[in-house]
OpenMM code with the backbone's topology and positions (N, CA, C; nanometers):
from openmm import Vec3, app, unit

residues = "UNK UNK UNK UNK UNK UNK UNK UNK UNK UNK UNK UNK UNK UNK UNK UNK UNK UNK UNK UNK UNK UNK UNK UNK UNK UNK UNK UNK UNK UNK UNK UNK UNK UNK UNK UNK UNK UNK UNK UNK UNK UNK UNK UNK UNK UNK UNK UNK UNK UNK UNK UNK UNK UNK UNK UNK UNK UNK UNK UNK UNK UNK UNK UNK UNK UNK UNK UNK UNK UNK UNK UNK UNK UNK UNK UNK UNK UNK UNK UNK UNK UNK UNK UNK UNK UNK UNK UNK UNK UNK UNK UNK UNK UNK UNK UNK UNK UNK UNK UNK UNK UNK UNK UNK UNK UNK UNK UNK UNK UNK UNK UNK UNK UNK UNK UNK UNK UNK UNK UNK UNK UNK UNK UNK UNK UNK UNK UNK UNK UNK UNK UNK UNK UNK UNK".split()
positions = [
    Vec3(-3.9228, 17.3147, 3.9500),
    Vec3(-3.7914, 17.3766, 3.9424),
    Vec3(-3.8058, 17.5268, 3.9638),
    Vec3(-3.7219, 17.5822, 4.0452),
    Vec3(-3.7243, 17.7251, 4.0736),
    Vec3(-3.6625, 17.8017, 3.9568),
    Vec3(-3.7257, 17.9098, 3.9202),
    Vec3(-3.6688, 17.9930, 3.8140),
    Vec3(-3.5488, 18.0686, 3.8691),
    Vec3(-3.4616, 18.1135, 3.7803),
    Vec3(-3.3441, 18.1886, 3.8231),
    Vec3(-3.3858, 18.3173, 3.8944),
    Vec3(-3.4891, 18.3839, 3.8432),
    Vec3(-3.5362, 18.5075, 3.9062),
    Vec3(-3.5866, 18.4801, 4.0480),
    Vec3(-3.6615, 18.3714, 4.0656),
    Vec3(-3.7125, 18.3368, 4.1980),
    Vec3(-3.5979, 18.3014, 4.2930),
    Vec3(-3.5005, 18.2285, 4.2429),
    Vec3(-3.3851, 18.1915, 4.3253),
    Vec3(-3.3081, 18.3155, 4.3689),
    Vec3(-3.2891, 18.4101, 4.2777),
    Vec3(-3.2186, 18.5339, 4.3101),
    Vec3(-3.2959, 18.6162, 4.4127),
    Vec3(-3.4286, 18.6217, 4.3985),
    Vec3(-3.5115, 18.6951, 4.4940),
    Vec3(-3.5034, 18.6303, 4.6321),
    Vec3(-3.5136, 18.4994, 4.6374),
    Vec3(-3.5067, 18.4290, 4.7652),
    Vec3(-3.3715, 18.4513, 4.8324),
    Vec3(-3.2640, 18.4458, 4.7561),
    Vec3(-3.1304, 18.4704, 4.8107),
    Vec3(-3.1208, 18.6123, 4.8659),
    Vec3(-3.1695, 18.7089, 4.7914),
    Vec3(-3.1649, 18.8484, 4.8367),
    Vec3(-3.2436, 18.8657, 4.9662),
    Vec3(-3.3597, 18.8040, 4.9758),
    Vec3(-3.4395, 18.8120, 5.0975),
    Vec3(-3.3673, 18.7458, 5.2151),
    Vec3(-3.3053, 18.6331, 5.1883),
    Vec3(-3.2301, 18.5620, 5.2926),
    Vec3(-3.1132, 18.6473, 5.3424),
    Vec3(-3.0363, 18.7030, 5.2514),
    Vec3(-2.9210, 18.7839, 5.2901),
    Vec3(-2.9646, 18.9068, 5.3695),
    Vec3(-3.0763, 18.9660, 5.3313),
    Vec3(-3.1289, 19.0815, 5.4039),
    Vec3(-3.1674, 19.0400, 5.5461),
    Vec3(-3.2369, 18.9284, 5.5593),
    Vec3(-3.2817, 18.8809, 5.6899),
    Vec3(-3.1639, 18.8446, 5.7809),
    Vec3(-3.0574, 18.7938, 5.7244),
    Vec3(-2.9416, 18.7510, 5.8028),
    Vec3(-2.8418, 18.8644, 5.8259),
    Vec3(-2.8576, 18.9748, 5.7544),
    Vec3(-2.7596, 19.0830, 5.7546),
    Vec3(-2.7221, 19.1408, 5.8893),
    Vec3(-2.8138, 19.1451, 5.9829),
    Vec3(-2.7846, 19.2051, 6.1125),
    Vec3(-2.7303, 19.1080, 6.2160),
    Vec3(-2.7196, 18.9828, 6.1821),
    Vec3(-2.6756, 18.8819, 6.2786),
    Vec3(-2.5236, 18.8783, 6.2886),
    Vec3(-2.4745, 18.8671, 6.4102),
    Vec3(-2.3306, 18.8517, 6.4313),
    Vec3(-2.2922, 18.7048, 6.4276),
    Vec3(-2.1655, 18.6800, 6.4419),
    Vec3(-2.1149, 18.5432, 6.4470),
    Vec3(-2.1409, 18.4844, 6.5852),
    Vec3(-2.1699, 18.3568, 6.5902),
    Vec3(-2.1989, 18.2895, 6.7159),
    Vec3(-2.0735, 18.2764, 6.8013),
    Vec3(-2.0909, 18.3040, 6.9289),
    Vec3(-1.9861, 18.2843, 7.0289),
    Vec3(-2.0503, 18.2104, 7.1460),
    Vec3(-1.9867, 18.1032, 7.1893),
    Vec3(-2.0283, 18.0323, 7.3098),
    Vec3(-1.9149, 18.0517, 7.4098),
    Vec3(-1.9436, 18.1256, 7.5169),
    Vec3(-1.8391, 18.1654, 7.6099),
    Vec3(-1.8910, 18.1576, 7.7539),
    Vec3(-1.9087, 18.0353, 7.8063),
    Vec3(-1.9691, 18.0192, 7.9391),
    Vec3(-1.8841, 18.0705, 8.0550),
    Vec3(-1.7548, 18.0925, 8.0322),
    Vec3(-1.6657, 18.1366, 8.1405),
    Vec3(-1.6148, 18.2793, 8.1190),
    Vec3(-1.6762, 18.3519, 8.0269),
    Vec3(-1.6402, 18.4913, 7.9983),
    Vec3(-1.4908, 18.5110, 7.9736),
    Vec3(-1.4339, 18.4238, 7.8942),
    Vec3(-1.2923, 18.4348, 7.8571),
    Vec3(-1.2747, 18.5432, 7.7515),
    Vec3(-1.1515, 18.5835, 7.7321),
    Vec3(-1.1201, 18.6737, 7.6208),
    Vec3(-1.1597, 18.6035, 7.4914),
    Vec3(-1.2285, 18.6740, 7.4031),
    Vec3(-1.2739, 18.6114, 7.2785),
    Vec3(-1.1579, 18.5578, 7.1961),
    Vec3(-1.0479, 18.6317, 7.1946),
    Vec3(-0.9332, 18.5880, 7.1139),
    Vec3(-0.8739, 18.4569, 7.1648),
    Vec3(-0.9015, 18.4215, 7.2907),
    Vec3(-0.8496, 18.2976, 7.3467),
    Vec3(-0.9385, 18.1769, 7.3246),
    Vec3(-1.0588, 18.1998, 7.2724),
    Vec3(-1.1489, 18.0877, 7.2465),
    Vec3(-1.1085, 18.0151, 7.1189),
    Vec3(-1.1185, 17.8832, 7.1171),
    Vec3(-1.0904, 17.8112, 6.9928),
    Vec3(-1.1958, 17.8462, 6.8875),
    Vec3(-1.1559, 17.8329, 6.7633),
    Vec3(-1.2416, 17.8697, 6.6514),
    Vec3(-1.2984, 17.7450, 6.5849),
    Vec3(-1.4245, 17.7530, 6.5494),
    Vec3(-1.4841, 17.6552, 6.4592),
    Vec3(-1.5018, 17.7278, 6.3267),
    Vec3(-1.4349, 17.6769, 6.2250),
    Vec3(-1.4394, 17.7386, 6.0932),
    Vec3(-1.5475, 17.6748, 6.0077),
    Vec3(-1.6282, 17.7572, 5.9475),
    Vec3(-1.7165, 17.7152, 5.8415),
    Vec3(-1.6585, 17.7714, 5.7134),
    Vec3(-1.6614, 17.6938, 5.6073),
    Vec3(-1.6047, 17.7458, 5.4835),
    Vec3(-1.6669, 17.6791, 5.3622),
    Vec3(-1.6572, 17.7503, 5.2525),
    Vec3(-1.7021, 17.6988, 5.1231),
    Vec3(-1.5877, 17.6158, 5.0680),
    Vec3(-1.6132, 17.4882, 5.0507),
    Vec3(-1.5108, 17.3970, 5.0009),
    Vec3(-1.5237, 17.3711, 4.8505),
    Vec3(-1.5967, 17.4598, 4.7835),
    Vec3(-1.6075, 17.4488, 4.6384),
    Vec3(-1.7286, 17.3703, 4.5931),
    Vec3(-1.7299, 17.3408, 4.4675),
    Vec3(-1.8414, 17.2701, 4.4065),
    Vec3(-1.8779, 17.3362, 4.2751),
    Vec3(-2.0044, 17.3357, 4.2451),
    Vec3(-2.0526, 17.3981, 4.1217),
    Vec3(-2.1868, 17.4645, 4.1515),
    Vec3(-2.2301, 17.5570, 4.0659),
    Vec3(-2.3550, 17.6285, 4.0925),
    Vec3(-2.4687, 17.5333, 4.1287),
    Vec3(-2.5311, 17.5635, 4.2431),
    Vec3(-2.6402, 17.4813, 4.2919),
    Vec3(-2.5973, 17.3648, 4.3774),
    Vec3(-2.4667, 17.3391, 4.3846),
    Vec3(-2.4172, 17.2221, 4.4575),
    Vec3(-2.2801, 17.2526, 4.5193),
    Vec3(-2.2812, 17.3419, 4.6195),
    Vec3(-2.1571, 17.3805, 4.6864),
    Vec3(-2.1425, 17.3061, 4.8175),
    Vec3(-2.0207, 17.2734, 4.8538),
    Vec3(-1.9907, 17.1987, 4.9752),
    Vec3(-1.9518, 17.2956, 5.0870),
    Vec3(-2.0347, 17.3023, 5.1893),
    Vec3(-2.0062, 17.3832, 5.3077),
    Vec3(-1.9526, 17.2888, 5.4153),
    Vec3(-1.8433, 17.3267, 5.4795),
    Vec3(-1.7751, 17.2368, 5.5733),
    Vec3(-1.7500, 17.3087, 5.7052),
    Vec3(-1.7545, 17.2317, 5.8142),
    Vec3(-1.7210, 17.2802, 5.9476),
    Vec3(-1.6008, 17.2029, 5.9993),
    Vec3(-1.4991, 17.2764, 6.0440),
    Vec3(-1.3802, 17.2119, 6.0987),
    Vec3(-1.3356, 17.2900, 6.2224),
    Vec3(-1.3052, 17.2171, 6.3287),
    Vec3(-1.2586, 17.2789, 6.4520),
    Vec3(-1.1117, 17.3186, 6.4371),
    Vec3(-1.0712, 17.4126, 6.5198),
    Vec3(-0.9319, 17.4581, 6.5178),
    Vec3(-0.8349, 17.3428, 6.5416),
    Vec3(-0.8790, 17.2404, 6.6152),
    Vec3(-0.7922, 17.1253, 6.6418),
    Vec3(-0.7924, 17.0229, 6.5283),
    Vec3(-0.8630, 17.0532, 6.4199),
    Vec3(-0.8640, 16.9657, 6.3034),
    Vec3(-0.9799, 16.8665, 6.2984),
    Vec3(-1.0660, 16.8687, 6.3977),
    Vec3(-1.1788, 16.7761, 6.4000),
    Vec3(-1.2873, 16.8210, 6.3025),
    Vec3(-1.3328, 16.7291, 6.2201),
    Vec3(-1.4446, 16.7576, 6.1296),
    Vec3(-1.5726, 16.7599, 6.2124),
    Vec3(-1.6496, 16.8681, 6.2001),
    Vec3(-1.7703, 16.8838, 6.2806),
    Vec3(-1.8983, 16.8864, 6.1980),
    Vec3(-1.8869, 16.8680, 6.0693),
    Vec3(-2.0086, 16.8616, 5.9890),
    Vec3(-1.9932, 16.9263, 5.8542),
    Vec3(-2.1006, 16.9214, 5.7802),
    Vec3(-2.1027, 16.9804, 5.6478),
    Vec3(-2.2445, 16.9925, 5.5978),
    Vec3(-2.2569, 17.0512, 5.4824),
    Vec3(-2.3885, 17.0776, 5.4258),
    Vec3(-2.3705, 17.1081, 5.2775),
    Vec3(-2.4671, 17.0709, 5.1984),
    Vec3(-2.4661, 17.1071, 5.0570),
    Vec3(-2.5575, 17.2281, 5.0410),
    Vec3(-2.5064, 17.3320, 4.9786),
    Vec3(-2.5817, 17.4568, 4.9605),
    Vec3(-2.5909, 17.4913, 4.8125),
    Vec3(-2.6994, 17.5566, 4.7789),
    Vec3(-2.7164, 17.6004, 4.6405),
    Vec3(-2.6364, 17.7266, 4.6117),
    Vec3(-2.5970, 17.8003, 4.7176),
    Vec3(-2.5243, 17.9260, 4.7003),
    Vec3(-2.4439, 17.9545, 4.8267),
    Vec3(-2.3288, 18.0146, 4.8120),
    Vec3(-2.2448, 18.0477, 4.9263),
    Vec3(-2.3180, 18.1383, 5.0253),
    Vec3(-2.4118, 18.2171, 4.9760),
    Vec3(-2.4856, 18.3101, 5.0610),
    Vec3(-2.5692, 18.2437, 5.1694),
    Vec3(-2.5983, 18.1160, 5.1565),
    Vec3(-2.6762, 18.0438, 5.2573),
    Vec3(-2.5893, 17.9741, 5.3611),
    Vec3(-2.4610, 17.9645, 5.3368),
    Vec3(-2.3750, 17.8797, 5.4190),
    Vec3(-2.3652, 17.9229, 5.5649),
    Vec3(-2.3509, 18.0521, 5.5900),
    Vec3(-2.3339, 18.0959, 5.7290),
    Vec3(-2.4546, 18.0582, 5.8147),
    Vec3(-2.5727, 18.0679, 5.7585),
    Vec3(-2.6935, 18.0261, 5.8305),
    Vec3(-2.6972, 17.8748, 5.8458),
    Vec3(-2.6785, 17.8046, 5.7357),
    Vec3(-2.6954, 17.6591, 5.7359),
    Vec3(-2.5919, 17.5869, 5.8220),
    Vec3(-2.4749, 17.6464, 5.8374),
    Vec3(-2.3706, 17.5861, 5.9205),
    Vec3(-2.3811, 17.6271, 6.0672),
    Vec3(-2.4632, 17.7280, 6.0974),
    Vec3(-2.4762, 17.7756, 6.2352),
    Vec3(-2.3750, 17.8814, 6.2726),
    Vec3(-2.3146, 17.9455, 6.1745),
    Vec3(-2.2150, 18.0497, 6.2009),
    Vec3(-2.2811, 18.1727, 6.2634),
    Vec3(-2.3985, 18.2082, 6.2158),
    Vec3(-2.4675, 18.3291, 6.2597),
    Vec3(-2.5452, 18.3049, 6.3885),
    Vec3(-2.5495, 18.4085, 6.4736),
    Vec3(-2.6215, 18.4004, 6.5999),
    Vec3(-2.7658, 18.3573, 6.5774),
    Vec3(-2.8114, 18.2674, 6.6608),
    Vec3(-2.9501, 18.2245, 6.6572),
    Vec3(-2.9844, 18.1249, 6.5479),
    Vec3(-2.8837, 18.0686, 6.4831),
    Vec3(-2.9101, 17.9721, 6.3761),
    Vec3(-2.8574, 17.8343, 6.4148),
    Vec3(-2.9284, 17.7340, 6.3722),
    Vec3(-2.8897, 17.5926, 6.3822),
    Vec3(-2.8459, 17.5501, 6.5223),
    Vec3(-2.9361, 17.5687, 6.6168),
    Vec3(-2.9088, 17.5267, 6.7547),
    Vec3(-2.8723, 17.3786, 6.7614),
    Vec3(-2.9281, 17.2986, 6.6710),
    Vec3(-2.8947, 17.1557, 6.6698),
    Vec3(-2.7454, 17.1333, 6.6492),
    Vec3(-2.6844, 17.2132, 6.5663),
    Vec3(-2.5394, 17.2002, 6.5452),
    Vec3(-2.4613, 17.2421, 6.6705),
    Vec3(-2.5087, 17.3474, 6.7360),
    Vec3(-2.4359, 17.3986, 6.8526),
    Vec3(-2.4387, 17.3017, 6.9699),
    Vec3(-2.5402, 17.2186, 6.9778),
    Vec3(-2.5405, 17.1150, 7.0804),
    Vec3(-2.4181, 17.0258, 7.0631),
    Vec3(-2.3859, 16.9920, 6.9392),
    Vec3(-2.2677, 16.9096, 6.9102),
    Vec3(-2.1382, 16.9886, 6.9300),
    Vec3(-2.1372, 17.1152, 6.8896),
    Vec3(-2.0161, 17.1971, 6.9059),
    Vec3(-1.9803, 17.2096, 7.0544),
    Vec3(-2.0820, 17.2269, 7.1403),
    Vec3(-2.0570, 17.2415, 7.2838),
    Vec3(-2.0027, 17.1124, 7.3450),
    Vec3(-2.0336, 16.9994, 7.2860),
    Vec3(-1.9741, 16.8741, 7.3331),
    Vec3(-1.8253, 16.8710, 7.3001),
    Vec3(-1.7882, 16.9276, 7.1856),
    Vec3(-1.6480, 16.9276, 7.1434),
    Vec3(-1.5674, 17.0339, 7.2180),
    Vec3(-1.6209, 17.1537, 7.2240),
    Vec3(-1.5548, 17.2653, 7.2939),
    Vec3(-1.6447, 17.3117, 7.4079),
    Vec3(-1.6508, 17.2338, 7.5160),
    Vec3(-1.7428, 17.2625, 7.6267),
    Vec3(-1.7050, 17.3882, 7.7040),
    Vec3(-1.5796, 17.4335, 7.6936),
    Vec3(-1.5369, 17.5558, 7.7616),
    Vec3(-1.5542, 17.6807, 7.6753),
    Vec3(-1.6084, 17.6636, 7.5563),
    Vec3(-1.6364, 17.7791, 7.4718),
    Vec3(-1.5700, 17.7709, 7.3353),
    Vec3(-1.6246, 17.8483, 7.2432),
    Vec3(-1.5735, 17.8568, 7.1066),
    Vec3(-1.6321, 17.9808, 7.0400),
    Vec3(-1.5739, 18.0144, 6.9288),
    Vec3(-1.6288, 18.1205, 6.8447),
    Vec3(-1.6299, 18.0706, 6.7013),
    Vec3(-1.7188, 18.1268, 6.6224),
    Vec3(-1.7376, 18.0815, 6.4851),
    Vec3(-1.6778, 18.1833, 6.3871),
    Vec3(-1.6197, 18.1319, 6.2815),
    Vec3(-1.5721, 18.2156, 6.1705),
    Vec3(-1.6156, 18.1495, 6.0405),
    Vec3(-1.6336, 18.2319, 5.9380),
    Vec3(-1.6694, 18.1805, 5.8064),
    Vec3(-1.5710, 18.2327, 5.7032),
    Vec3(-1.5303, 18.1443, 5.6128),
    Vec3(-1.4432, 18.1829, 5.5027),
    Vec3(-1.5128, 18.1510, 5.3714),
    Vec3(-1.5161, 18.2502, 5.2842),
    Vec3(-1.5682, 18.2286, 5.1499),
    Vec3(-1.4727, 18.1360, 5.0765),
    Vec3(-1.5117, 18.0906, 4.9603),
    Vec3(-1.4234, 18.0041, 4.8821),
    Vec3(-1.2912, 18.0751, 4.8530),
    Vec3(-1.2976, 18.2003, 4.8132),
    Vec3(-1.1738, 18.2742, 4.7841),
    Vec3(-1.0851, 18.2856, 4.9078),
    Vec3(-1.1449, 18.3122, 5.0237),
    Vec3(-1.0666, 18.3227, 5.1468),
    Vec3(-1.0067, 18.1884, 5.1852),
    Vec3(-1.0833, 18.0820, 5.1695),
    Vec3(-1.0339, 17.9488, 5.2043),
    Vec3(-0.9172, 17.9080, 5.1150),
    Vec3(-0.9261, 17.9420, 4.9874),
    Vec3(-0.8206, 17.9046, 4.8929),
    Vec3(-0.6955, 17.9903, 4.9073),
    Vec3(-0.7100, 18.1114, 4.9612),
    Vec3(-0.5957, 18.2029, 4.9679),
    Vec3(-0.4924, 18.1636, 5.0725),
    Vec3(-0.5320, 18.0848, 5.1718),
    Vec3(-0.4421, 18.0379, 5.2784),
    Vec3(-0.3820, 18.1535, 5.3577),
    Vec3(-0.4508, 18.2671, 5.3643),
    Vec3(-0.4001, 18.3817, 5.4401),
    Vec3(-0.4383, 18.3764, 5.5868),
    Vec3(-0.5354, 18.2954, 5.6230),
    Vec3(-0.5779, 18.2827, 5.7619),
    Vec3(-0.4942, 18.1712, 5.8254),
    Vec3(-0.3986, 18.2102, 5.9103),
    Vec3(-0.3043, 18.1132, 5.9664),
    Vec3(-0.3727, 18.0069, 6.0527),
    Vec3(-0.4708, 18.0477, 6.1346),
    Vec3(-0.5398, 17.9500, 6.2194),
    Vec3(-0.6162, 17.8488, 6.1342),
    Vec3(-0.6777, 17.8967, 6.0272),
    Vec3(-0.7513, 17.8075, 5.9381),
    Vec3(-0.6551, 17.7111, 5.8682),
    Vec3(-0.5437, 17.7624, 5.8192),
    Vec3(-0.4447, 17.6763, 5.7530),
    Vec3(-0.3931, 17.5689, 5.8481),
    Vec3(-0.3706, 17.6058, 5.9740),
    Vec3(-0.3248, 17.5096, 6.0739),
    Vec3(-0.4337, 17.4063, 6.1040),
    Vec3(-0.5596, 17.4500, 6.1097),
    Vec3(-0.6705, 17.3570, 6.1321),
    Vec3(-0.6783, 17.2552, 6.0184),
    Vec3(-0.6605, 17.3000, 5.8945),
    Vec3(-0.6611, 17.2078, 5.7803),
    Vec3(-0.5474, 17.1074, 5.7890),
    Vec3(-0.4301, 17.1552, 5.8302),
    Vec3(-0.3147, 17.0654, 5.8447),
    Vec3(-0.3431, 16.9605, 5.9522),
    Vec3(-0.4002, 17.0056, 6.0631),
    Vec3(-0.4347, 16.9112, 6.1708),
    Vec3(-0.5406, 16.8109, 6.1238),
    Vec3(-0.6365, 16.8588, 6.0460),
    Vec3(-0.7392, 16.7711, 5.9901),
    Vec3(-0.6749, 16.6626, 5.9041),
    Vec3(-0.5844, 16.7030, 5.8148),
    Vec3(-0.5184, 16.6080, 5.7258),
    Vec3(-0.4399, 16.5040, 5.8048),
    Vec3(-0.3718, 16.5478, 5.9109),
    Vec3(-0.2963, 16.4549, 5.9943),
    Vec3(-0.3895, 16.3592, 6.0690),
    Vec3(-0.4977, 16.4137, 6.1205),
    Vec3(-0.5919, 16.3359, 6.2014),
    Vec3(-0.6640, 16.2291, 6.1188),
    Vec3(-0.6982, 16.2631, 5.9951),
    Vec3(-0.7787, 16.1729, 5.9134),
    Vec3(-0.7014, 16.1076, 5.7981),
    Vec3(-0.5698, 16.1178, 5.7990),
    Vec3(-0.4876, 16.0635, 5.6894),
    Vec3(-0.5092, 15.9153, 5.6702),
    Vec3(-0.5156, 15.8392, 5.7771),
    Vec3(-0.5314, 15.6940, 5.7668),
    Vec3(-0.6657, 15.6530, 5.7085),
    Vec3(-0.7683, 15.7334, 5.7292),
    Vec3(-0.9015, 15.6991, 5.6764),
    Vec3(-0.9038, 15.6974, 5.5242),
    Vec3(-0.8244, 15.7824, 5.4633),
    Vec3(-0.8195, 15.7877, 5.3168),
    Vec3(-0.7497, 15.6670, 5.2563),
    Vec3(-0.6714, 15.5974, 5.3360),
    Vec3(-0.5958, 15.4822, 5.2874),
    Vec3(-0.6732, 15.3513, 5.2994),
    Vec3(-0.7888, 15.3540, 5.3640),
    Vec3(-0.8669, 15.2321, 5.3853),
    Vec3(-0.9454, 15.1955, 5.2619),
] * unit.nanometer
topology = app.Topology()
chain = topology.addChain("A")
for resn in residues:
    res = topology.addResidue(resn, chain)
    for name in ("N", "CA", "C"):
        topology.addAtom(name, app.Element.getBySymbol(name[0]), res)
């Protein structure tokens, strides 16, 4: 079992290493960035050591998830940051082959519902997967 001090040190080292990385953009046709669809990564809650990180496309399609011990690891683990999780981006490019950009919302940002595109993506997700919950 990792001690709290060791966990805090590892998190600090991780955040430092990731600090200079920008958000991933896949733009094969050099479109305006604002016109690219967004893939949202967000903290969907949980409890210390067991947080749910989720990926959802702007069109409401669920694109993956991950369990993280801390919100500070989510941007890396979901592939939000440049140069991270190429395996995930192979799947993202299948969904948005003409390009996409990544955004991340902390738990507080996700709960605030101030990001209109994110709120619309959640609504589309609920509509798209509503029948699955009834099975």
